[in-house]
Jmol script that loads the backbone (N, CA, C; Angstrom):
load data "model"
ATOM      1  N   MET A   1     116.593 111.264 115.077  1.00  0.00           N
ATOM      2  CA  MET A   1     116.364 110.610 113.598  1.00  0.00           C
ATOM      3  C   MET A   1     114.988 110.032 113.099  1.00  0.00           C
ATOM      4  N   SER A   2     114.423 110.915 112.400  1.00  0.00           N
ATOM      5  CA  SER A   2     112.944 111.099 112.142  1.00  0.00           C
ATOM      6  C   SER A   2     112.685 109.666 111.097  1.00  0.00           C
ATOM      7  N   GLU A   3     111.643 109.140 111.208  1.00  0.00           N
ATOM      8  CA  GLU A   3     111.228 108.165 110.476  1.00  0.00           C
ATOM      9  C   GLU A   3     110.575 108.894 108.992  1.00  0.00           C
ATOM     10  N   ASP A   4     110.589 108.037 107.990  1.00  0.00           N
ATOM     11  CA  ASP A   4     110.044 108.514 106.650  1.00  0.00           C
ATOM     12  C   ASP A   4     108.643 108.371 106.928  1.00  0.00           C
ATOM     13  N   PRO A   5     107.597 109.377 106.729  1.00  0.00           N
ATOM     14  CA  PRO A   5     106.302 109.280 107.051  1.00  0.00           C
ATOM     15  C   PRO A   5     105.590 108.499 105.668  1.00  0.00           C
ATOM     16  N   ASN A   6     106.204 108.510 104.633  1.00  0.00           N
ATOM     17  CA  ASN A   6     105.822 107.885 103.407  1.00  0.00           C
ATOM     18  C   ASN A   6     106.136 106.571 102.818  1.00  0.00           C
ATOM     19  N   VAL A   7     106.765 105.831 104.237  1.00  0.00           N
ATOM     20  CA  VAL A   7     106.605 104.532 103.985  1.00  0.00           C
ATOM     21  C   VAL A   7     105.583 103.592 103.844  1.00  0.00           C
ATOM     22  N   PRO A   8     105.588 103.016 102.658  1.00  0.00           N
ATOM     23  CA  PRO A   8     103.950 102.116 102.283  1.00  0.00           C
ATOM     24  C   PRO A   8     103.969 101.110 103.473  1.00  0.00           C
ATOM     25  N   THR A   9     102.530 101.014 103.882  1.00  0.00           N
ATOM     26  CA  THR A   9     101.988  99.969 104.618  1.00  0.00           C
ATOM     27  C   THR A   9     101.918  98.351 103.754  1.00  0.00           C
ATOM     28  N   ALA A  10     101.292  98.670 102.619  1.00  0.00           N
ATOM     29  CA  ALA A  10     101.215  97.462 101.744  1.00  0.00           C
ATOM     30  C   ALA A  10     101.470  97.905 100.316  1.00  0.00           C
ATOM     31  N   GLU A  11     101.882  96.895  99.812  1.00  0.00           N
ATOM     32  CA  GLU A  11     102.163  97.037  97.946  1.00  0.00           C
ATOM     33  C   GLU A  11     101.505  96.223  97.151  1.00  0.00           C
ATOM     34  N   ILE A  12     100.975  96.933  96.172  1.00  0.00           N
ATOM     35  CA  ILE A  12     100.179  95.699  95.125  1.00  0.00           C
ATOM     36  C   ILE A  12     100.817  96.264  93.827  1.00  0.00           C
ATOM     37  N   ASP A  13     101.053  95.072  92.969  1.00  0.00           N
ATOM     38  CA  ASP A  13     101.476  94.949  91.842  1.00  0.00           C
ATOM     39  C   ASP A  13     100.657  94.776  91.120  1.00  0.00           C
ATOM     40  N   LEU A  14      99.991  95.803  90.014  1.00  0.00           N
ATOM     41  CA  LEU A  14      99.122  95.698  89.044  1.00  0.00           C
ATOM     42  C   LEU A  14      99.334  95.757  87.623  1.00  0.00           C
ATOM     43  N   ARG A  15     100.835  95.904  87.513  1.00  0.00           N
ATOM     44  CA  ARG A  15     101.114  95.518  86.082  1.00  0.00           C
ATOM     45  C   ARG A  15     100.709  94.526  85.164  1.00  0.00           C
ATOM     46  N   GLY A  16     100.056  94.652  83.828  1.00  0.00           N
ATOM     47  CA  GLY A  16      99.767  93.875  83.362  1.00  0.00           C
ATOM     48  C   GLY A  16      97.899  93.707  83.777  1.00  0.00           C
ATOM     49  N   VAL A  17      97.379  94.430  84.456  1.00  0.00           N
ATOM     50  CA  VAL A  17      96.216  94.495  84.779  1.00  0.00           C
ATOM     51  C   VAL A  17      95.214  95.830  84.023  1.00  0.00           C
ATOM     52  N   ILE A  18      94.411  95.633  83.469  1.00  0.00           N
ATOM     53  CA  ILE A  18      93.811  96.595  82.620  1.00  0.00           C
ATOM     54  C   ILE A  18      92.824  97.489  83.214  1.00  0.00           C
ATOM     55  N   CYS A  19      92.606  98.625  82.557  1.00  0.00           N
ATOM     56  CA  CYS A  19      91.593  99.666  83.226  1.00  0.00           C
ATOM     57  C   CYS A  19      90.163  98.969  83.210  1.00  0.00           C
ATOM     58  N   PRO A  20      89.123  98.891  83.962  1.00  0.00           N
ATOM     59  CA  PRO A  20      89.207 100.034  85.280  1.00  0.00           C
ATOM     60  C   PRO A  20      89.220  98.882  86.352  1.00  0.00           C
ATOM     61  N   TYR A  21      89.935  97.585  85.936  1.00  0.00           N
ATOM     62  CA  TYR A  21      90.431  96.267  87.111  1.00  0.00           C
ATOM     63  C   TYR A  21      91.425  97.062  87.820  1.00  0.00           C
ATOM     64  N   ASN A  22      92.395  97.642  87.663  1.00  0.00           N
ATOM     65  CA  ASN A  22      93.514  97.999  88.244  1.00  0.00           C
ATOM     66  C   ASN A  22      92.826  99.283  89.317  1.00  0.00           C
ATOM     67  N   PHE A  23      92.299 100.400  88.668  1.00  0.00           N
ATOM     68  CA  PHE A  23      91.560 100.805  89.990  1.00  0.00           C
ATOM     69  C   PHE A  23      90.600 100.004  90.988  1.00  0.00           C
ATOM     70  N   VAL A  24      89.857  99.570  90.372  1.00  0.00           N
ATOM     71  CA  VAL A  24      88.710  98.441  91.399  1.00  0.00           C
ATOM     72  C   VAL A  24      89.780  97.605  92.455  1.00  0.00           C
ATOM     73  N   LYS A  25      90.704  97.206  91.987  1.00  0.00           N
ATOM     74  CA  LYS A  25      91.722  96.397  92.874  1.00  0.00           C
ATOM     75  C   LYS A  25      92.410  97.291  93.801  1.00  0.00           C
ATOM     76  N   THR A  26      92.986  98.615  93.371  1.00  0.00           N
ATOM     77  CA  THR A  26      93.158  99.841  94.238  1.00  0.00           C
ATOM     78  C   THR A  26      92.222 100.158  95.272  1.00  0.00           C
ATOM     79  N   LYS A  27      91.069 100.612  94.737  1.00  0.00           N
ATOM     80  CA  LYS A  27      89.934 100.707  95.570  1.00  0.00           C
ATOM     81  C   LYS A  27      89.715  99.506  96.755  1.00  0.00           C
ATOM     82  N   LEU A  28      89.538  98.618  96.483  1.00  0.00           N
ATOM     83  CA  LEU A  28      89.274  97.520  97.105  1.00  0.00           C
ATOM     84  C   LEU A  28      90.201  97.327  98.479  1.00  0.00           C
ATOM     85  N   LYS A  29      91.678  97.160  97.986  1.00  0.00           N
ATOM     86  CA  LYS A  29      92.765  97.411  98.845  1.00  0.00           C
ATOM     87  C   LYS A  29      92.643  98.286 100.002  1.00  0.00           C
ATOM     88  N   LEU A  30      92.440  99.814  99.482  1.00  0.00           N
ATOM     89  CA  LEU A  30      92.478 100.941 100.141  1.00  0.00           C
ATOM     90  C   LEU A  30      91.373 100.679 101.206  1.00  0.00           C
ATOM     91  N   GLU A  31      90.301  99.881 101.142  1.00  0.00           N
ATOM     92  CA  GLU A  31      89.324 100.053 102.098  1.00  0.00           C
ATOM     93  C   GLU A  31      89.189  98.907 103.062  1.00  0.00           C
ATOM     94  N   THR A  32      90.580  98.150 102.831  1.00  0.00           N
ATOM     95  CA  THR A  32      90.960  97.319 104.267  1.00  0.00           C
ATOM     96  C   THR A  32      91.933  97.859 105.108  1.00  0.00           C
ATOM     97  N   MET A  33      92.448  98.878 104.653  1.00  0.00           N
ATOM     98  CA  MET A  33      93.477  99.618 105.239  1.00  0.00           C
ATOM     99  C   MET A  33      93.089 100.710 106.089  1.00  0.00           C
ATOM    100  N   LYS A  34      93.775 101.328 106.936  1.00  0.00           N
ATOM    101  CA  LYS A  34      93.064 102.198 108.250  1.00  0.00           C
ATOM    102  C   LYS A  34      93.657 103.750 107.353  1.00  0.00           C
ATOM    103  N   GLU A  35      93.107 104.483 108.336  1.00  0.00           N
ATOM    104  CA  GLU A  35      93.601 105.969 107.723  1.00  0.00           C
ATOM    105  C   GLU A  35      94.535 106.602 108.086  1.00  0.00           C
ATOM    106  N   GLY A  36      95.285 106.849 107.048  1.00  0.00           N
ATOM    107  CA  GLY A  36      96.590 107.407 107.371  1.00  0.00           C
ATOM    108  C   GLY A  36      97.996 106.432 106.557  1.00  0.00           C
ATOM    109  N   GLU A  37      97.410 104.872 106.512  1.00  0.00           N
ATOM    110  CA  GLU A  37      98.196 104.163 105.771  1.00  0.00           C
ATOM    111  C   GLU A  37      98.412 104.740 104.568  1.00  0.00           C
ATOM    112  N   ILE A  38      99.496 104.065 104.105  1.00  0.00           N
ATOM    113  CA  ILE A  38     100.377 104.403 102.794  1.00  0.00           C
ATOM    114  C   ILE A  38     100.078 103.001 101.845  1.00  0.00           C
ATOM    115  N   LEU A  39      99.643 103.170 100.958  1.00  0.00           N
ATOM    116  CA  LEU A  39      99.488 101.963  99.864  1.00  0.00           C
ATOM    117  C   LEU A  39     100.450 102.258  98.526  1.00  0.00           C
ATOM    118  N   SER A  40     101.634 101.323  98.071  1.00  0.00           N
ATOM    119  CA  SER A  40     102.349 101.613  97.367  1.00  0.00           C
ATOM    120  C   SER A  40     101.522 100.622  96.045  1.00  0.00           C
ATOM    121  N   VAL A  41     101.175 101.337  94.990  1.00  0.00           N
ATOM    122  CA  VAL A  41     100.770 100.548  93.740  1.00  0.00           C
ATOM    123  C   VAL A  41     101.562 100.516  92.500  1.00  0.00           C
ATOM    124  N   LEU A  42     101.904  99.524  91.571  1.00  0.00           N
ATOM    125  CA  LEU A  42     102.816  99.533  90.796  1.00  0.00           C
ATOM    126  C   LEU A  42     101.714  99.304  89.557  1.00  0.00           C
ATOM    127  N   LEU A  43     101.978 100.585  88.583  1.00  0.00           N
ATOM    128  CA  LEU A  43     101.181 100.665  87.435  1.00  0.00           C
ATOM    129  C   LEU A  43     101.797 100.586  86.011  1.00  0.00           C
ATOM    130  N   ASP A  44     101.246 100.155  85.305  1.00  0.00           N
ATOM    131  CA  ASP A  44     101.734 100.570  83.581  1.00  0.00           C
ATOM    132  C   ASP A  44     101.738 101.671  83.541  1.00  0.00           C
ATOM    133  N   ASP A  45     102.325 102.295  82.266  1.00  0.00           N
ATOM    134  CA  ASP A  45     102.410 103.586  81.667  1.00  0.00           C
ATOM    135  C   ASP A  45     100.974 103.676  80.961  1.00  0.00           C
ATOM    136  N   GLY A  46     100.457 104.790  80.325  1.00  0.00           N
ATOM    137  CA  GLY A  46      99.630 104.806  79.496  1.00  0.00           C
ATOM    138  C   GLY A  46      98.315 104.867  80.639  1.00  0.00           C
ATOM    139  N   ASP A  47      97.234 104.390  80.127  1.00  0.00           N
ATOM    140  CA  ASP A  47      95.993 104.332  80.613  1.00  0.00           C
ATOM    141  C   ASP A  47      95.820 104.081  81.969  1.00  0.00           C
ATOM    142  N   PRO A  48      96.557 103.341  82.590  1.00  0.00           N
ATOM    143  CA  PRO A  48      96.551 103.131  84.207  1.00  0.00           C
ATOM    144  C   PRO A  48      97.356 104.335  84.864  1.00  0.00           C
ATOM    145  N   ILE A  49      98.632 104.644  84.587  1.00  0.00           N
ATOM    146  CA  ILE A  49      98.814 105.918  85.392  1.00  0.00           C
ATOM    147  C   ILE A  49      98.421 106.906  85.097  1.00  0.00           C
ATOM    148  N   ARG A  50      97.291 107.393  84.313  1.00  0.00           N
ATOM    149  CA  ARG A  50      96.779 108.765  83.843  1.00  0.00           C
ATOM    150  C   ARG A  50      95.656 108.091  84.710  1.00  0.00           C
ATOM    151  N   ASN A  51      94.581 107.114  84.763  1.00  0.00           N
ATOM    152  CA  ASN A  51      93.649 107.039  85.391  1.00  0.00           C
ATOM    153  C   ASN A  51      93.347 106.818  86.851  1.00  0.00           C
ATOM    154  N   VAL A  52      94.247 105.747  87.053  1.00  0.00           N
ATOM    155  CA  VAL A  52      94.273 105.386  88.569  1.00  0.00           C
ATOM    156  C   VAL A  52      94.214 106.471  89.705  1.00  0.00           C
ATOM    157  N   PRO A  53      95.602 107.262  89.645  1.00  0.00           N
ATOM    158  CA  PRO A  53      95.703 108.255  90.550  1.00  0.00           C
ATOM    159  C   PRO A  53      94.512 109.153  90.453  1.00  0.00           C
ATOM    160  N   ARG A  54      93.907 109.764  89.468  1.00  0.00           N
ATOM    161  CA  ARG A  54      93.095 110.544  89.558  1.00  0.00           C
ATOM    162  C   ARG A  54      91.755 110.131  90.100  1.00  0.00           C
ATOM    163  N   SER A  55      91.440 108.793  90.028  1.00  0.00           N
ATOM    164  CA  SER A  55      90.400 107.858  90.475  1.00  0.00           C
ATOM    165  C   SER A  55      90.358 108.065  92.099  1.00  0.00           C
ATOM    166  N   VAL A  56      91.375 107.721  92.337  1.00  0.00           N
ATOM    167  CA  VAL A  56      91.738 107.668  93.640  1.00  0.00           C
ATOM    168  C   VAL A  56      91.528 108.998  94.481  1.00  0.00           C
ATOM    169  N   GLU A  57      92.017 109.764  94.000  1.00  0.00           N
ATOM    170  CA  GLU A  57      91.736 110.958  94.491  1.00  0.00           C
ATOM    171  C   GLU A  57      90.549 111.777  94.379  1.00  0.00           C
ATOM    172  N   ASN A  58      89.745 111.231  93.664  1.00  0.00           N
ATOM    173  CA  ASN A  58      88.164 111.522  93.287  1.00  0.00           C
ATOM    174  C   ASN A  58      87.543 110.967  94.377  1.00  0.00           C
ATOM    175  N   GLU A  59      88.184 109.620  95.243  1.00  0.00           N
ATOM    176  CA  GLU A  59      87.577 108.963  96.169  1.00  0.00           C
ATOM    177  C   GLU A  59      87.672 109.888  97.503  1.00  0.00           C
ATOM    178  N   GLY A  60      88.874 110.688  97.271  1.00  0.00           N
ATOM    179  CA  GLY A  60      89.121 111.336  98.725  1.00  0.00           C
ATOM    180  C   GLY A  60      90.565 110.812  99.419  1.00  0.00           C
ATOM    181  N   HIS A  61      91.119 110.233  98.620  1.00  0.00           N
ATOM    182  CA  HIS A  61      92.577 109.796  99.253  1.00  0.00           C
ATOM    183  C   HIS A  61      93.610 110.688  98.483  1.00  0.00           C
ATOM    184  N   THR A  62      95.034 110.529  99.204  1.00  0.00           N
ATOM    185  CA  THR A  62      95.892 111.349  98.477  1.00  0.00           C
ATOM    186  C   THR A  62      96.841 111.106  98.096  1.00  0.00           C
ATOM    187  N   VAL A  63      97.141 111.219  96.688  1.00  0.00           N
ATOM    188  CA  VAL A  63      98.284 110.715  96.226  1.00  0.00           C
ATOM    189  C   VAL A  63      99.668 111.473  96.404  1.00  0.00           C
ATOM    190  N   LEU A  64     100.556 110.680  97.059  1.00  0.00           N
ATOM    191  CA  LEU A  64     101.884 111.447  97.530  1.00  0.00           C
ATOM    192  C   LEU A  64     102.809 111.525  96.489  1.00  0.00           C
ATOM    193  N   ALA A  65     102.988 110.551  96.005  1.00  0.00           N
ATOM    194  CA  ALA A  65     104.098 110.485  94.769  1.00  0.00           C
ATOM    195  C   ALA A  65     103.795 109.721  93.664  1.00  0.00           C
ATOM    196  N   GLN A  66     104.334 109.956  92.365  1.00  0.00           N
ATOM    197  CA  GLN A  66     104.334 108.756  91.254  1.00  0.00           C
ATOM    198  C   GLN A  66     106.003 109.050  90.747  1.00  0.00           C
ATOM    199  N   GLU A  67     106.405 107.736  90.533  1.00  0.00           N
ATOM    200  CA  GLU A  67     107.873 107.464  90.765  1.00  0.00           C
ATOM    201  C   GLU A  67     107.892 106.539  88.989  1.00  0.00           C
ATOM    202  N   ARG A  68     108.627 107.075  88.165  1.00  0.00           N
ATOM    203  CA  ARG A  68     108.917 106.020  87.137  1.00  0.00           C
ATOM    204  C   ARG A  68     109.786 105.167  87.485  1.00  0.00           C
ATOM    205  N   MET A  69     109.518 103.716  87.141  1.00  0.00           N
ATOM    206  CA  MET A  69     110.436 102.956  87.351  1.00  0.00           C
ATOM    207  C   MET A  69     110.533 102.016  86.084  1.00  0.00           C
ATOM    208  N   ASP A  70     112.030 102.011  85.517  1.00  0.00           N
ATOM    209  CA  ASP A  70     111.823 101.197  84.157  1.00  0.00           C
ATOM    210  C   ASP A  70     110.584 101.115  83.188  1.00  0.00           C
ATOM    211  N   HIS A  71     109.706 100.340  83.231  1.00  0.00           N
ATOM    212  CA  HIS A  71     108.515 100.328  82.333  1.00  0.00           C
ATOM    213  C   HIS A  71     107.294 100.470  83.271  1.00  0.00           C
ATOM    214  N   ALA A  72     107.538 101.032  84.424  1.00  0.00           N
ATOM    215  CA  ALA A  72     105.904 101.034  85.147  1.00  0.00           C
ATOM    216  C   ALA A  72     106.095 102.372  86.144  1.00  0.00           C
ATOM    217  N   TYR A  73     105.084 102.592  86.727  1.00  0.00           N
ATOM    218  CA  TYR A  73     105.342 103.725  88.010  1.00  0.00           C
ATOM    219  C   TYR A  73     104.834 103.218  89.169  1.00  0.00           C
ATOM    220  N   ARG A  74     105.487 103.557  90.153  1.00  0.00           N
ATOM    221  CA  ARG A  74     105.175 103.540  91.587  1.00  0.00           C
ATOM    222  C   ARG A  74     104.222 104.485  92.061  1.00  0.00           C
ATOM    223  N   VAL A  75     102.982 104.335  92.692  1.00  0.00           N
ATOM    224  CA  VAL A  75     102.113 105.619  92.922  1.00  0.00           C
ATOM    225  C   VAL A  75     101.897 105.113  94.640  1.00  0.00           C
ATOM    226  N   LEU A  76     102.414 106.416  95.297  1.00  0.00           N
ATOM    227  CA  LEU A  76     102.127 106.047  96.704  1.00  0.00           C
ATOM    228  C   LEU A  76     100.696 107.101  97.436  1.00  0.00           C
ATOM    229  N   ILE A  77      99.777 106.039  97.680  1.00  0.00           N
ATOM    230  CA  ILE A  77      98.731 106.560  97.912  1.00  0.00           C
ATOM    231  C   ILE A  77      98.055 106.373  99.478  1.00  0.00           C
ATOM    232  N   ARG A  78      97.721 107.811 100.021  1.00  0.00           N
ATOM    233  CA  ARG A  78      97.350 107.718 101.405  1.00  0.00           C
ATOM    234  C   ARG A  78      96.152 107.403 101.731  1.00  0.00           C
ATOM    235  N   ARG A  79      95.777 106.628 102.558  1.00  0.00           N
ATOM    236  CA  ARG A  79      94.363 106.219 102.665  1.00  0.00           C
ATOM    237  C   ARG A  79      93.834 107.413 103.569  1.00  0.00           C
ATOM    238  N   GLU A  80      92.806 108.021 103.249  1.00  0.00           N
ATOM    239  CA  GLU A  80      92.367 109.040 103.841  1.00  0.00           C
ATOM    240  C   GLU A  80      90.670 108.577 104.698  1.00  0.00           C
ATOM    241  N   ASP A  81      90.223 109.222 105.398  1.00  0.00           N
ATOM    242  CA  ASP A  81      88.839 108.759 106.013  1.00  0.00           C
ATOM    243  C   ASP A  81      87.685 108.945 105.376  1.00  0.00           C
ATOM    244  N   SER A  82      86.949 107.685 104.866  1.00  0.00           N
ATOM    245  CA  SER A  82      85.910 107.658 104.029  1.00  0.00           C
ATOM    246  C   SER A  82      84.624 108.546 104.348  1.00  0.00           C
ATOM    247  N   ASP A  83      84.492 108.823 105.642  1.00  0.00           N
ATOM    248  CA  ASP A  83      83.352 109.460 105.906  1.00  0.00           C
ATOM    249  C   ASP A  83      83.155 110.939 105.395  1.00  0.00           C
TER     250      ASP A  83
END
end "model"
wireframe off; spacefill off
backbone 0.3
color backbone group
């Protein structure tokens, strides 16, 4: 039986948080995590789901999945080495 490698280590709910604060909070949370750990972020539709995944990829992290849930999205982000 193999474990799912995409099980989140941590989750933050940023629904209702406006840009750019949702990216800032995501970035700060990723900085507290170890390389390879996975963060699940809940984001609103519109600017948040367009901007946050692109911004974390620009920071060098990996977006593993974006999943629609009712009126929000769950984004899985793997923390990459920042060196």
